[in-house]
C-alpha positions in Angstrom: 51.9 154.7 73.1 53.9 153.9 70.0 57.2 152.1 70.5 59.8 150.6 68.3 60.2 146.8 67.9 63.3 146.7 70.1 63.0 144.5 73.1 66.2 145.4 74.9 65.9 144.9 78.7 68.8 146.7 80.3 69.0 146.4 84.0 70.6 144.5 86.8 69.5 140.9 86.9 70.8 137.9 88.8 72.1 135.2 86.5 69.6 132.5 86.0 70.1 129.4 88.1 70.5 125.9 86.9 67.4 123.8 86.6 68.8 121.3 89.1 68.7 123.7 92.0 66.0 123.7 94.6 63.5 126.6 93.9 61.7 128.6 96.4 64.3 129.3 99.1 66.4 132.4 98.9 68.7 133.1 101.8 72.3 132.0 102.3 73.3 130.8 105.7 75.4 133.4 107.4 77.7 131.0 109.2 79.2 127.6 109.3 77.6 125.1 106.9 76.5 123.0 109.8 74.9 125.8 111.8 71.3 126.9 111.7 70.0 129.8 109.7 70.0 133.1 111.6 72.5 132.1 114.2 74.6 135.1 113.6 71.7 137.6 113.9 72.3 139.1 110.4 68.7 138.8 109.3 69.3 136.5 106.3 66.7 134.0 105.2 67.6 130.4 104.6 68.7 129.7 101.0 69.8 126.3 99.8 72.7 126.3 97.4 73.8 122.9 96.1 77.3 123.5 95.0 80.5 121.5 94.8 83.1 123.6 96.5 86.6 122.5 95.5 89.3 123.2 98.0 92.2 124.6 96.0 95.7 124.0 97.1 98.1 127.0 97.4 99.2 127.6 93.8 102.1 130.0 94.4 103.2 131.6 97.6 105.7 134.4 97.6 106.6 135.4 101.1 108.6 138.5 101.6 109.6 138.5 105.1 111.0 141.5 107.0 110.8 140.4 110.6 111.7 142.3 113.7 113.0 139.1 115.2 113.5 135.5 114.2 110.5 134.5 116.3 108.0 136.7 114.2 105.1 134.6 112.9 104.0 134.2 109.3 100.7 135.6 108.0 100.5 132.7 105.5 98.5 130.3 107.6 95.9 132.9 108.4 95.5 133.8 104.7 95.2 130.2 103.8 92.6 129.4 106.5 90.6 132.5 105.8 90.2 131.7 102.1 89.5 128.0 102.8 86.8 128.9 105.3 85.2 131.4 103.0 85.3 129.0 100.1 83.8 126.2 102.2 81.0 128.4 103.4 82.3 128.4 107.0 81.5 132.0 107.2 81.7 132.6 110.9 85.1 130.8 111.2 86.4 133.0 108.3 84.9 136.2 110.0 86.7 135.4 113.3 90.0 135.7 111.4 89.2 139.4 110.5 89.2 142.6 112.4 85.5 143.1 111.8 82.5 142.1 113.9 82.1 138.4 113.3 78.4 138.3 112.8 78.4 141.2 110.4 81.4 140.0 108.4 79.9 136.5 108.2 76.7 138.0 106.7 78.7 140.0 104.2 80.7 136.9 103.1 77.6 134.8 102.9 75.8 137.3 100.7 78.8 138.3 98.6 77.7 136.4 95.4 74.0 135.7 96.1 73.0 138.2 93.4 75.2 136.5 90.9 73.4 133.2 91.2 76.7 131.5 91.9 76.8 127.7 92.0 80.5 127.2 92.6 83.3 129.3 94.2 87.0 128.6 93.9 89.5 130.8 95.8 93.3 130.4 95.2 96.0 132.3 97.1 98.7 133.6 94.8 101.1 135.6 96.9 101.8 137.2 100.2 103.9 140.2 101.1 104.8 140.6 104.7 106.7 143.5 106.4 106.9 143.4 110.1 103.4 143.4 111.6 101.7 144.2 108.3 101.1 141.9 105.3 99.2 141.9 102.0 97.7 138.8 100.3 96.6 138.4 96.8 94.2 135.7 95.5 92.1 134.7 92.5 88.4 134.1 92.7 86.5 132.1 90.1 82.7 132.2 90.4 80.6 129.8 88.3 77.4 131.7 87.3 75.2 128.6 87.1 72.9 128.0 84.1 74.4 130.9 82.2 77.4 128.6 81.5 79.7 131.6 82.3 82.5 131.8 84.9 83.7 135.1 86.3 87.2 135.3 87.5 89.0 138.3 89.1 92.0 139.1 91.2 91.5 140.2 94.8 93.7 141.4 97.7 93.5 142.3 101.3 95.7 143.5 104.1 96.5 141.8 107.4 97.7 143.0 110.8 99.6 141.1 113.5 98.5 141.8 117.0 98.2 140.2 120.4 95.7 137.7 119.1 97.8 136.8 116.0 97.3 137.8 112.4 93.9 139.1 111.3 92.5 140.2 108.0 91.8 144.0 108.0 88.2 143.9 107.2 86.3 146.1 104.7 84.1 145.2 101.7 87.1 145.6 99.5 88.3 142.2 100.8 85.5 140.6 98.7 86.1 142.8 95.7 88.8 145.5 95.3 87.4 149.0 95.7 84.1 147.7 96.9 82.5 150.0 99.5 79.8 149.7 102.2 76.3 149.5 100.7 77.5 148.2 97.3 76.7 144.7 96.0 77.7 142.6 93.1 75.1 141.8 90.5 74.8 140.5 87.0 73.3 142.7 84.3 71.7 140.8 81.4 70.5 142.8 78.4 68.4 140.9 75.9 68.8 142.3 72.3 65.6 143.1 70.6 64.1 140.4 68.4 64.9 141.2 64.7 62.3 141.2 62.0 61.2 138.9 59.2 61.2 141.1 56.1 59.4 140.9 52.8 61.2 140.9 49.4 61.4 144.7 49.6 63.0 144.7 53.0 59.9 145.8 54.9 58.8 144.1 58.1 56.1 141.5 57.8 55.1 142.1 61.4 52.6 144.8 61.9 52.3 147.2 64.9 49.9 145.6 67.4 49.2 145.9 71.1 51.5 144.2 73.6 51.2 144.5 77.4 54.3 144.9 79.6 54.1 143.8 83.2 56.6 145.7 85.4 57.5 146.7 88.9 59.7 149.4 90.5 61.7 147.3 93.0 62.3 150.1 95.5 58.6 150.7 95.8 57.6 147.2 96.8 56.8 146.7 100.5 57.7 143.0 100.3 59.6 142.0 97.1 59.4 138.3 98.1 55.7 138.4 98.5 55.3 140.2 95.2 57.5 137.6 93.5 55.5 134.8 95.0 52.2 136.3 93.7 53.6 136.9 90.2 55.0 133.3 90.1 51.7 131.8 91.2 49.8 133.5 88.4 52.4 133.2 85.6 53.9 129.8 86.5 57.3 131.3 86.4 59.9 130.1 89.1 59.4 132.1 92.2 63.0 132.3 93.2 64.1 133.5 89.7 61.4 136.2 89.7 62.5 137.3 93.1 66.1 137.3 92.0 65.3 139.6 89.1 63.5 142.0 91.4 66.1 142.1 94.1 69.0 142.4 91.7 67.6 145.2 89.7 68.2 148.9 90.3 65.6 149.8 92.9 64.5 153.1 91.4 64.1 151.9 87.8 61.1 150.3 86.3 61.8 146.6 85.7 59.8 144.9 82.9 59.2 141.3 84.0 56.8 140.0 81.4 55.4 140.8 78.0 51.9 139.6 77.2 49.8 139.5 74.0 46.2 140.6 73.8 44.9 137.1 73.9 46.3 136.7 77.5 43.7 139.0 78.9 42.8 136.8 81.9 46.5 136.5 82.9 46.9 140.2 82.4 44.1 141.0 84.7 45.4 138.7 87.5 48.8 140.2 87.3 47.5 143.8 87.4 45.6 143.0 90.6 48.9 142.3 92.5 49.9 145.3 94.6 52.9 147.0 93.1 52.6 145.5 89.6 52.0 147.8 86.6 50.6 146.7 83.3 51.0 149.1 80.4 50.0 148.8 76.7 52.4 149.6 73.9 52.6 149.0 70.2 55.3 146.7 68.8 56.0 144.6 65.8 56.0 141.3 67.7 52.8 139.2 67.7 50.9 140.0 64.5 51.9 139.6 60.9 50.4 140.0 57.4 51.5 136.4 56.7 51.1 134.4 59.9 50.9 131.1 58.0 54.5 131.6 57.0 56.0 133.7 59.8 54.4 131.7 62.6 54.0 132.9 66.1 56.2 134.3 68.9 56.0 133.5 72.6 57.5 135.4 75.5 58.6 134.7 79.1 55.4 132.7 79.9 55.7 130.3 76.9 55.4 126.7 78.1 58.1 125.6 75.7 60.6 127.5 77.8 59.6 125.6 80.9 59.5 122.3 79.1 63.1 122.9 77.8 64.2 123.9 81.3 65.3 127.3 80.1 65.8 129.8 82.9 63.6 132.8 83.2 65.1 136.0 81.8 63.0 139.1 81.3 62.7 140.0 77.6 63.0 136.5 76.4 61.2 135.7 73.1 60.9 132.3 71.4 59.6 131.4 68.0 56.8 128.8 68.4 56.1 128.0 64.7 56.9 128.9 61.1 59.9 131.0 60.3 60.0 132.5 63.8 60.8 129.1 65.1 63.1 128.0 62.2 65.3 131.1 62.6 65.0 131.6 66.3 68.8 131.9 67.0 69.4 134.2 64.1 66.5 136.6 65.0 67.3 136.8 68.7 71.1 136.9 68.8 72.6 136.4 72.3 72.3 138.5 75.4 75.0 140.8 76.8 76.1 139.8 80.3 78.0 142.1 82.7 79.1 141.8 86.3 78.5 145.2 88.0 78.7 146.9 91.3 75.5 148.5 92.5 75.1 151.2 95.0 71.7 151.5 96.7 69.9 150.3 93.6 71.9 152.3 91.1 74.7 151.1 88.8 78.0 152.0 90.3 80.3 150.6 87.7 80.8 147.7 85.3 83.5 145.3 86.6 83.6 142.8 83.7 81.8 141.9 80.5 81.4 138.2 80.5 79.5 138.0 77.2 79.5 140.9 74.7 76.3 139.5 73.2 75.2 139.6 69.5 72.4 141.5 67.9 69.8 139.4 66.1 69.8 139.6 62.3 66.7 140.1 60.1 65.6 137.2 57.9 64.7 138.2 54.3 61.8 136.3 52.8 60.5 136.1 49.2 57.0 137.3 50.3 55.7 140.3 48.3 53.6 142.5 50.6 51.5 143.8 47.7 50.5 140.2 46.7 50.2 139.2 50.3 47.8 142.0 51.2 45.8 141.3 48.0 45.3 137.8 49.3 44.5 138.9 52.9 41.9 141.3 51.7 40.2 138.8 49.4 39.9 136.4 52.4 38.6 139.0 54.9 35.0 138.6 55.9 34.6 135.4 53.8 31.9 133.2 55.3 33.8 130.0 54.6 37.3 128.7 55.4 39.7 129.4 52.5 43.4 129.8 51.6 45.4 131.4 48.9 49.0 130.8 47.8 50.9 132.7 45.1 54.3 132.0 43.6 56.5 133.5 41.0 56.7 131.1 38.0 60.1 132.2 36.8 61.8 131.5 40.1 59.6 129.4 42.4 59.7 132.2 45.0 56.6 132.2 47.2 54.9 135.6 47.0 51.9 135.2 49.3 50.5 132.6 51.8 47.2 133.4 53.4 44.3 131.6 55.1 41.0 132.4 56.8 39.1 130.1 59.1 35.4 130.5 59.4 33.5 129.9 62.6 32.4 126.3 62.8 34.6 125.1 59.9 38.0 123.4 59.8 41.0 125.5 58.9 42.7 125.1 55.5 46.5 124.9 55.6 48.1 126.5 52.6 51.5 124.9 53.1 50.9 121.7 54.9 47.4 120.7 53.9 46.8 117.2 52.4 43.8 117.5 50.2 42.4 115.8 47.1 42.7 118.3 44.2 39.7 117.2 42.2 39.7 118.2 38.5 42.4 120.9 39.2 44.8 118.0 39.0 43.9 117.6 35.3 46.5 120.3 34.6 49.0 117.5 35.3 47.1 114.6 33.9 46.3 116.6 30.7 50.0 117.2 30.2 50.5 113.4 30.4 47.7 112.8 27.9 49.0 115.4 25.5 52.4 113.6 25.8 50.8 110.4 24.4 49.8 112.3 21.2 46.2 113.3 22.2 45.3 116.5 20.4 43.3 119.3 21.9 40.6 119.0 19.2 40.3 115.3 19.6 36.6 114.3 20.0 36.1 113.0 23.5 32.4 112.6 24.6 31.4 114.1 28.0 28.7 111.7 29.2 26.8 111.8 32.4 28.6 108.6 33.4 31.5 106.5 32.2 32.5 103.0 33.2 36.1 102.1 33.7 36.8 98.4 34.4 33.4 97.9 36.0 33.4 101.1 38.1 31.1 104.0 37.1 32.4 107.5 37.2 30.0 110.4 37.2 30.3 114.2 37.1 29.6 115.9 40.4 28.0 118.3 39.8 26.3 116.9 36.7 27.5 118.3 33.3 24.5 118.4 31.0 25.5 120.6 28.1 28.5 118.9 26.4 27.3 115.6 25.0 28.9 113.4 22.5 30.3 116.2 20.3 32.7 117.6 22.8 36.4 117.8 22.3 39.3 117.3 24.7 39.6 121.1 24.9 35.9 121.4 25.9 36.1 118.6 28.3 39.1 120.1 30.0 37.5 123.6 30.1 34.4 122.2 31.8 36.3 119.9 34.1 34.4 116.9 32.7 35.4 114.1 35.1 33.8 111.3 33.1 35.7 112.2 29.9 39.1 112.4 31.6 38.5 109.2 33.6 37.9 107.4 30.3 41.1 109.0 28.8 43.1 107.6 31.6 43.1 104.3 29.7 45.7 105.9 27.4 48.1 106.1 30.4 50.1 103.9 32.7 50.7 104.6 36.3 54.3 105.4 35.3 53.1 108.0 32.8 51.1 109.8 35.4 53.8 109.6 38.1 56.4 110.9 35.6 54.1 113.9 34.7 53.5 114.6 38.4 57.3 114.6 39.0 57.8 117.1 36.2 55.3 119.4 38.0 57.0 119.0 41.3 54.6 116.8 43.2 56.5 115.3 46.1 59.8 117.0 45.2 60.4 120.0 47.4 61.2 121.2 50.9 60.7 124.4 52.9 62.6 125.8 55.9 59.6 125.5 58.2 58.6 122.5 60.3 55.2 121.9 58.6 54.7 121.5 54.9 53.5 118.9 52.4 55.0 118.5 48.9 52.3 116.2 47.7 52.0 112.5 46.8 50.4 110.5 44.1 50.4 106.9 45.4 50.8 103.8 43.3 47.6 103.0 41.3 47.1 99.2 41.3 44.7 99.0 38.4 42.7 100.9 35.8 40.0 102.1 38.3 42.7 103.6 40.6 44.5 105.2 37.7 41.3 106.8 36.5 40.5 108.2 39.9 44.0 109.6 40.2 43.7 111.1 36.8 40.8 113.3 37.9 42.3 114.1 41.3 39.9 112.0 43.2 41.9 108.9 44.1 45.1 108.7 46.3 46.4 112.0 45.0 47.0 114.5 47.8 48.4 118.0 47.4 48.8 121.2 49.3 47.6 124.5 47.9 51.3 125.5 47.5 51.9 122.3 45.5 49.2 123.2 43.0 50.4 126.8 42.7 53.8 125.4 41.8 52.2 123.1 39.2 50.5 126.1 37.6 53.8 127.9 37.6 55.3 125.1 35.4 52.7 125.8 32.7 53.7 129.5 32.6 57.5 129.1 32.8 57.9 125.7 31.1 60.2 124.5 33.9 59.8 123.2 37.4 61.4 125.5 40.0 61.6 124.3 43.7 59.8 126.8 46.0 61.9 129.3 47.9 60.8 131.2 51.0 64.0 132.8 52.3 66.3 134.8 50.1 69.5 134.7 52.2 69.7 131.0 52.2 69.3 128.2 49.7 66.0 126.5 50.3 66.6 122.8 49.6 64.6 121.5 46.7 65.2 117.8 46.2 63.6 117.5 42.8 65.6 117.9 39.6 64.3 120.7 37.5 62.0 119.2 34.9 61.2 120.6 31.5 57.8 120.1 29.8 58.1 119.8 26.0 57.2 122.9 24.0 54.2 121.4 22.1 52.7 120.1 25.3 53.1 123.5 26.9 51.5 125.3 24.0 48.5 122.9 24.0 48.2 123.0 27.8 48.2 126.7 27.9 45.5 126.7 25.3 43.4 124.3 27.4 43.7 126.5 30.5 42.9 129.7 28.6 39.7 128.1 27.2 38.8 127.1 30.8 39.2 130.8 31.8 36.5 132.0 29.4 33.8 129.6 30.4 30.8 131.0 32.2 31.8 129.3 35.5 35.3 130.9 35.4 34.7 134.3 33.8 34.4 136.0 37.2 38.1 135.3 37.7 39.3 136.3 34.2 40.6 139.6 35.3 42.0 141.7 32.4 41.4 138.8 30.0 44.8 137.2 30.7 44.1 134.4 33.2 44.9 130.7 32.6 43.3 128.3 35.0 41.5 125.1 35.9 38.9 124.4 38.6 38.2 121.4 40.6 36.0 120.0 43.4 36.5 117.1 45.8 35.3 115.7 49.0 37.0 117.2 52.1 38.3 114.8 54.7 36.8 111.4 55.4 33.2 112.6 55.7 30.8 113.8 52.9 29.4 116.9 54.5 32.1 119.3 53.3 33.8 119.7 49.9 36.9 121.6 48.9 36.8 123.8 45.8 40.0 124.6 43.8 40.8 127.3 41.4 44.4 127.0 40.1 46.1 129.1 37.4 48.4 132.0 36.6 48.3 135.6 35.4 51.5 137.1 34.2 54.3 136.2 36.6 52.0 135.2 39.4 50.8 131.6 39.7 48.2 130.8 42.3 46.0 128.2 44.0 42.8 129.2 45.7 40.9 126.8 47.9 37.6 127.2 49.7 35.4 124.9 51.7 31.7 124.5 50.9 28.9 122.1 51.4 28.0 121.4 47.8 29.8 120.4 44.6 28.2 123.4 43.0 30.3 125.7 45.2 33.1 127.4 43.4 36.3 129.1 44.4 36.3 131.2 41.2 34.7 134.3 42.8 37.4 134.2 45.6 40.1 133.9 42.9 38.6 136.9 41.1 38.6 139.0 44.2 42.3 138.2 44.8 43.3 139.0 41.1 41.3 142.2 41.1 42.9 143.3 44.4 46.3 142.5 42.8 45.5 144.6 39.7 44.4 147.6 41.8 47.6 147.4 43.9 50.0 147.2 41.1 
């Protein structure tokens, strides 16, 4: 069944109770606060309500007296005592001041606000009109609705009669609420607005239609609502009293959706479906799955543990962002619920009495992601035997176009935004810019030997590079990612030179509106050996795939642009925009183009317009896995492709080629 992404949950629900209240007991005592439950025979179960009831003094009393004789009594003491007993939960004493049957009236007073989740009641008499043996009293009731943080106030009135036994309140349900009739009850209706969408740069949802499972009941068909609520609570870990409150407060003939589950919660779904009276139905919604989960993050619903940890009350239809942009923009995406106080008649809405909170509809969040580029990355990663990730950015703006990852069975995941990895020779995009800045020319002869000693430490090529020899130039060394040649060239640099170059390429200088990201770091080389290792991306340098995609973007645009991910807010980029000199850019582009036409890179040289550099480095602290890098740009798309492998011979070039070919066919 295909459904829209709206998650509105209209229906009558009791207002959530505060976390400090005792859970598990429901009934309100139907008599004096010191009497035992059930003493009035009204069939109510015990329900503990920890409230602070404030006795309110008479605010204003207007007594219009038209007495038959000077000895006629005043109705004022009866009005005052009735309101005081009602407010103080001395229900039987209040009932005895009415014309109704005491036990029945006591029960109706005790249950008057139970479906509102009231935690405090204040009653204030405002005026009395008296004419002979008849009188009319007006009062103001203020009902605190607990953890909703809302207070409902209304004006009430009732009539009194003077008889042989003195003044008594003429009892009817309208004493509790004007125009209230037998069989009607007060309730709170909470309507959750649907969660709004994260959108791509063209305004299309990033979420895709995927299965969700709605768990519901029809309250009027439950043989024992309390038992059903207890069973649901035991399985879902939701508060039993709050589940029961939702069931009992809802219209009895309408289907009430209590929970929404995702496909991965199959075991929970099966246990809930086994409870008598519980229905589980599958629908399609744009809620759990996205084409860019690394950016959008995940969404939880009513069973999310974070809600319990935060002490949030249970409300059907609740959604919460657990990570990524869903978490960062939770309040904007969800808006606020609409809360109404209503009268219900036999499970059906009679009328709305008051709107306590009009609610607000969640607003969509517009991202910079380009669905065409994102899907090209997703498809390149699909069915890959190794863990890998792809990030693409727009060089002219820094806007992030795609973020994708794939985790292979038995391998660690690669994090495209927050990963902290050694970049290997792909970092020579930055160190080559620093070397060119010292006056080194692309055609300068720089031998690529099988090993090179720097201050007593020997650097080797891994994998070995046999074909370059002593006649190679800087261009050739760069194109073949010759680590020994570039380690030797590091002696032309200072640690300050390399750090300055890294800053111009944005290493360590940006932020994102998500909780988990890494802008990169270069450390502080303490000597020539450390500087040589950093120059070839194998020392203390750590970067994320996004960081290297941004570095490649600098080569194309000539200027550093902080990354942006959301278009309707200014993403904070802490680095000042740096400009790379024109000659260095020209030479660096030439180096990267030469790298693209080497045999090892040609598979990624789609359409003959790719500029790139590759690298390889140990992954993590062990030596079993290695991370392969392929970093570059084509047109106005800069990218970083990373893939895990078990050998230095493994290359990310084929994966980069698949991504660029997909991008070409989707243009």
